[in-house]
Backbone as JSON, one array per atom type, in Angstrom:
{
  "sequence": "MMPTALLNDHGRRTTLRTEMEEICLAYFNELFASTKTIDPPVFEQIGQAPEVLSAEVGMALRNMKVGKALGPDKIGTEEVKAGGEVLTKALSVRFTKYINEGRILEQWKRARTVLIPKKGDREDIRN",
  "N": [[103.91, 137.42, 117.95], [106.19, 136.09, 118.07], [106.44, 132.04, 118.28], [107.66, 130.65, 121.09], [107.44, 127.64, 121.14], [106.52, 125.05, 118.78], [103.71, 122.66, 118.17], [104.84, 118.64, 116.75], [103.61, 117.15, 114.03], [103.28, 114.64, 115.67], [103.21, 114.82, 117.83], [105.34, 116.29, 119.6], [107.2, 119.32, 120.84], [109.21, 121.94, 120.5], [111.32, 123.41, 120.29], [113.09, 124.32, 119.0], [114.59, 126.61, 116.2], [114.36, 125.99, 112.93], [113.95, 123.63, 113.25], [110.94, 123.75, 113.93], [109.86, 125.6, 111.75], [109.19, 124.08, 110.25], [108.28, 123.26, 110.45], [105.73, 124.49, 110.59], [106.48, 125.02, 107.41], [105.3, 122.52, 106.07], [102.8, 122.21, 107.63], [101.3, 124.43, 106.07], [101.73, 124.03, 103.03], [100.79, 121.6, 103.03], [98.01, 122.8, 103.62], [97.47, 124.34, 101.41], [97.84, 123.1, 98.73], [96.39, 121.6, 96.39], [94.52, 119.69, 94.52], [93.28, 119.53, 92.15], [91.85, 120.94, 88.87], [92.86, 123.07, 86.98], [91.93, 125.36, 83.99], [94.13, 126.54, 81.24], [94.62, 130.51, 80.57], [92.12, 131.87, 79.43], [93.72, 133.58, 77.59], [96.16, 132.83, 76.71], [95.97, 131.19, 74.28], [95.2, 132.73, 71.82], [97.44, 134.21, 72.0], [97.74, 135.79, 73.5], [97.32, 138.49, 76.14], [94.08, 140.65, 77.79], [94.27, 143.86, 78.0], [96.16, 145.57, 80.52], [94.29, 147.9, 82.65], [94.08, 151.21, 83.71], [92.52, 152.18, 85.09], [91.7, 150.3, 86.43], [94.03, 149.69, 88.15], [94.64, 151.58, 89.34], [91.96, 151.38, 90.69], [93.1, 149.43, 92.8], [94.65, 150.53, 93.81], [93.65, 152.35, 95.54], [92.56, 151.22, 96.9], [93.82, 149.71, 98.86], [95.73, 148.84, 102.02], [96.79, 152.17, 104.01], [99.41, 152.37, 105.86], [100.11, 149.44, 106.64], [102.67, 146.5, 106.96], [106.37, 147.23, 105.75], [107.21, 145.53, 101.66], [109.98, 144.17, 100.23], [111.18, 145.89, 98.37], [111.34, 148.69, 100.01], [108.66, 150.22, 100.29], [106.15, 152.23, 100.9], [102.33, 151.8, 100.88], [101.21, 154.25, 101.02], [103.08, 156.03, 99.48], [103.01, 154.6, 97.03], [100.43, 155.61, 96.11], [101.07, 158.08, 96.19], [102.39, 158.81, 93.76], [100.18, 158.93, 91.75], [98.54, 159.61, 88.82], [100.25, 159.4, 86.96], [101.91, 157.3, 87.93], [100.34, 155.23, 87.81], [99.39, 154.09, 85.46], [102.35, 154.13, 84.51], [102.34, 151.91, 86.07], [99.79, 149.89, 85.06], [101.12, 149.51, 81.95], [103.25, 148.78, 82.6], [102.24, 145.95, 84.4], [100.66, 144.97, 81.93], [102.62, 143.7, 80.27], [103.9, 141.73, 82.03], [102.31, 140.15, 82.49], [101.76, 139.16, 79.61], [104.33, 138.63, 79.02], [104.35, 135.92, 80.64], [105.54, 136.34, 82.85], [106.93, 136.46, 85.97], [107.35, 138.01, 89.24], [110.43, 137.77, 90.92], [110.72, 138.87, 93.64], [108.21, 138.8, 93.91], [106.55, 136.01, 94.63], [108.0, 135.68, 97.52], [107.2, 135.77, 100.3], [106.47, 136.59, 103.76], [105.05, 135.09, 106.3], [102.56, 135.46, 108.83], [101.72, 134.75, 112.19], [99.39, 133.78, 113.82], [98.51, 133.42, 116.55], [94.59, 131.31, 117.73], [92.07, 130.21, 119.66], [92.4, 127.81, 121.89], [95.14, 126.23, 122.92], [98.53, 127.7, 121.82], [100.62, 126.63, 121.09], [99.86, 124.49, 119.46], [99.92, 124.58, 115.43], [97.38, 124.78, 114.18], [96.24, 125.85, 115.29]],
  "CA": [[104.57, 137.59, 119.27], [106.94, 134.91, 117.16], [105.73, 131.11, 119.38], [108.76, 130.16, 121.31], [107.88, 126.27, 120.74], [105.32, 124.56, 117.65], [104.13, 120.54, 118.15], [105.33, 118.84, 115.04], [102.44, 116.03, 114.08], [103.67, 113.6, 116.29], [102.99, 116.05, 119.29], [106.47, 116.1, 120.27], [107.34, 120.12, 121.11], [110.13, 121.51, 119.63], [111.88, 124.84, 119.98], [114.68, 124.54, 117.41], [113.56, 127.29, 114.77], [115.18, 125.53, 112.16], [112.23, 122.49, 113.43], [109.87, 125.05, 114.01], [109.9, 125.9, 110.71], [109.96, 122.91, 108.91], [106.97, 122.25, 110.75], [104.94, 125.45, 109.45], [106.5, 125.01, 105.82], [104.81, 121.24, 106.02], [101.28, 123.12, 107.11], [101.16, 125.29, 104.73], [102.06, 123.01, 102.25], [98.63, 120.97, 103.12], [96.75, 123.47, 103.84], [97.16, 125.02, 100.01], [97.82, 122.16, 97.96], [95.64, 121.49, 95.6], [94.24, 118.41, 93.63], [91.81, 120.68, 91.44], [92.55, 120.93, 88.35], [92.68, 124.32, 86.83], [91.99, 125.04, 82.45], [94.97, 127.26, 81.27], [93.28, 131.46, 80.53], [91.87, 131.98, 77.37], [94.98, 134.36, 76.56], [96.89, 131.24, 76.25], [94.85, 130.04, 73.57], [94.93, 133.2, 71.23], [98.33, 135.16, 72.21], [97.87, 137.66, 74.41], [96.21, 138.68, 77.37], [94.18, 141.74, 77.51], [95.4, 145.42, 78.54], [95.5, 145.96, 82.02], [93.73, 149.39, 82.4], [94.76, 151.73, 84.46], [91.52, 152.84, 86.05], [92.16, 148.49, 87.14], [95.13, 150.24, 88.59], [93.37, 153.18, 90.46], [91.0, 150.52, 91.98], [93.34, 148.73, 93.04], [95.47, 151.18, 95.04], [92.92, 153.12, 96.05], [91.79, 150.25, 98.07], [94.71, 149.07, 99.09], [94.76, 150.31, 102.83], [97.59, 152.34, 104.25], [100.04, 151.67, 107.47], [100.05, 148.02, 106.16], [104.05, 146.35, 106.75], [106.03, 147.48, 103.62], [107.55, 145.1, 101.41], [111.31, 143.59, 99.9], [111.51, 147.11, 98.48], [111.37, 149.74, 101.12], [108.23, 151.54, 99.84], [105.17, 151.93, 101.66], [101.43, 152.28, 100.46], [101.53, 155.95, 100.54], [104.13, 156.28, 98.77], [103.0, 154.04, 95.71], [98.94, 156.37, 96.08], [101.35, 159.72, 95.91], [102.13, 158.86, 92.68], [99.4, 159.41, 91.16], [97.95, 159.01, 87.61], [101.69, 158.91, 86.02], [102.83, 155.6, 88.62], [98.91, 153.91, 87.24], [99.18, 154.41, 84.21], [103.22, 152.9, 84.55], [102.23, 150.03, 87.27], [99.45, 149.51, 83.83], [101.73, 149.24, 80.82], [104.1, 147.15, 83.3], [101.55, 144.37, 84.75], [100.59, 143.88, 81.19], [103.96, 143.49, 79.5], [104.17, 141.44, 82.6], [101.29, 139.4, 81.85], [102.26, 138.53, 78.04], [105.31, 137.83, 79.59], [104.75, 135.06, 81.46], [106.57, 136.44, 84.4], [105.95, 136.67, 87.39], [108.84, 138.62, 89.82], [111.27, 136.37, 92.56], [110.12, 140.1, 94.56], [105.67, 138.91, 94.04], [107.2, 134.94, 94.82], [108.52, 135.9, 99.12], [105.68, 136.39, 101.7], [106.9, 137.06, 105.78], [103.53, 134.52, 107.26], [103.07, 135.33, 111.12], [101.82, 133.61, 113.09], [98.38, 134.74, 114.95], [97.38, 131.81, 117.26], [93.53, 131.29, 117.96], [91.77, 130.16, 121.22], [93.87, 126.65, 121.99], [96.64, 125.5, 122.35], [99.43, 128.02, 120.88], [101.75, 125.47, 120.48], [99.82, 123.27, 118.24], [99.23, 124.89, 114.9], [96.25, 124.22, 112.86], [95.12, 126.95, 116.3]],
  "C": [[105.07, 136.53, 118.11], [106.78, 133.63, 119.04], [107.47, 130.22, 119.98], [108.39, 128.72, 121.53], [106.87, 125.72, 119.67], [105.22, 122.54, 118.42], [104.15, 120.32, 116.76], [103.29, 118.05, 115.14], [102.55, 114.72, 114.5], [103.45, 114.16, 117.74], [103.88, 116.49, 119.95], [106.79, 117.99, 119.99], [108.77, 120.13, 120.62], [110.09, 123.19, 119.98], [112.64, 125.7, 119.71], [113.7, 125.52, 116.25], [113.69, 126.59, 113.89], [114.07, 123.95, 111.85], [110.8, 123.55, 112.96], [109.29, 125.63, 112.34], [109.6, 125.58, 109.77], [108.36, 123.2, 109.29], [105.15, 123.46, 110.4], [104.94, 125.73, 108.25], [105.3, 124.02, 105.49], [102.41, 121.59, 106.18], [100.89, 123.63, 106.49], [101.04, 124.57, 103.51], [100.86, 122.18, 102.23], [98.02, 121.78, 103.04], [96.53, 124.39, 102.38], [97.63, 124.11, 99.28], [96.1, 121.63, 97.75], [94.79, 120.29, 94.55], [93.81, 118.7, 92.54], [92.78, 120.66, 89.45], [91.95, 122.62, 87.5], [93.1, 124.49, 85.13], [92.78, 126.1, 82.29], [94.08, 128.98, 81.55], [93.67, 131.47, 78.62], [93.07, 132.67, 76.47], [96.02, 133.1, 75.87], [96.99, 131.18, 74.69], [95.28, 131.72, 72.44], [96.11, 134.4, 71.58], [98.54, 135.71, 73.11], [96.83, 138.28, 75.49], [95.23, 140.29, 77.23], [94.87, 142.59, 78.52], [95.16, 144.79, 80.13], [95.45, 147.18, 81.89], [94.07, 150.08, 83.39], [93.87, 152.3, 85.61], [92.01, 151.57, 86.98], [93.05, 148.66, 88.56], [95.29, 151.16, 89.45], [93.11, 152.96, 91.26], [91.78, 150.07, 92.68], [94.31, 149.45, 94.72], [95.14, 151.54, 95.99], [92.64, 152.41, 96.98], [92.75, 149.63, 99.34], [95.1, 150.05, 100.61], [96.77, 150.58, 103.85], [98.36, 151.91, 106.36], [100.52, 150.06, 107.71], [102.34, 147.92, 106.17], [104.47, 146.79, 105.91], [106.88, 145.53, 103.12], [109.46, 145.43, 101.1], [111.77, 144.9, 99.16], [111.78, 148.63, 98.83], [110.03, 150.63, 101.04], [106.84, 151.5, 99.98], [103.8, 152.11, 100.66], [100.82, 154.03, 100.53], [102.21, 156.83, 100.11], [103.44, 155.57, 97.41], [101.13, 154.74, 96.01], [99.46, 158.04, 95.65], [101.98, 159.68, 94.7], [101.79, 158.44, 91.58], [98.98, 158.8, 89.73], [99.05, 158.69, 86.9], [101.85, 157.21, 86.57], [101.05, 154.69, 88.24], [99.14, 153.72, 86.39], [100.67, 154.06, 84.24], [102.79, 151.24, 85.02], [100.92, 149.31, 86.11], [99.98, 148.88, 82.92], [102.94, 148.17, 81.55], [103.64, 145.76, 83.19], [101.26, 143.77, 83.27], [101.73, 143.52, 80.39], [104.5, 141.98, 80.24], [103.44, 139.48, 82.1], [101.83, 138.42, 80.63], [103.67, 138.02, 77.75], [105.97, 136.21, 79.43], [105.28, 135.29, 82.42], [106.38, 136.89, 85.21], [107.7, 136.72, 88.69], [109.65, 137.97, 90.22], [110.31, 137.76, 93.21], [108.1, 139.36, 94.96], [105.76, 137.15, 94.95], [107.14, 135.15, 96.81], [107.42, 135.91, 99.21], [106.86, 135.79, 103.27], [105.1, 135.95, 105.41], [103.98, 134.73, 108.74], [101.8, 134.86, 111.14], [100.35, 134.17, 113.57], [97.16, 133.25, 115.36], [95.81, 132.79, 117.6], [92.57, 130.83, 119.81], [92.91, 128.33, 120.97], [95.09, 127.05, 123.21], [98.86, 126.68, 121.69], [100.49, 127.4, 120.58], [101.09, 124.88, 119.1], [99.2, 124.71, 117.17], [98.77, 125.35, 113.82], [95.57, 125.36, 114.6], [94.89, 128.5, 115.14]]
}
């Protein structure tokens, strides 16, 4: 259920959707901000990443839960699993290609965040 109001950093309550979106954006930007540096992957040094194996894709597909919300492509987990070995192989080839090209598809960058309040004030995003 979408909250009807949120508190900003100063404790002021807002019911305006644009302000609530700004509160969420600021909260998650701070939550996921990192000051740690990460060493570049080894394949950058050797020029090419190891191949994504069909077995790896198959294992990932088997572990996907059914009945989850559809992504922007409107393809459900059930349909992906029904693709079997043919789809598993095609996905492994495609993923390997994307890694070697350094590509991240725009669809992979999009997500919907659902706020699930815990105990306490439902208008405080930290709950």
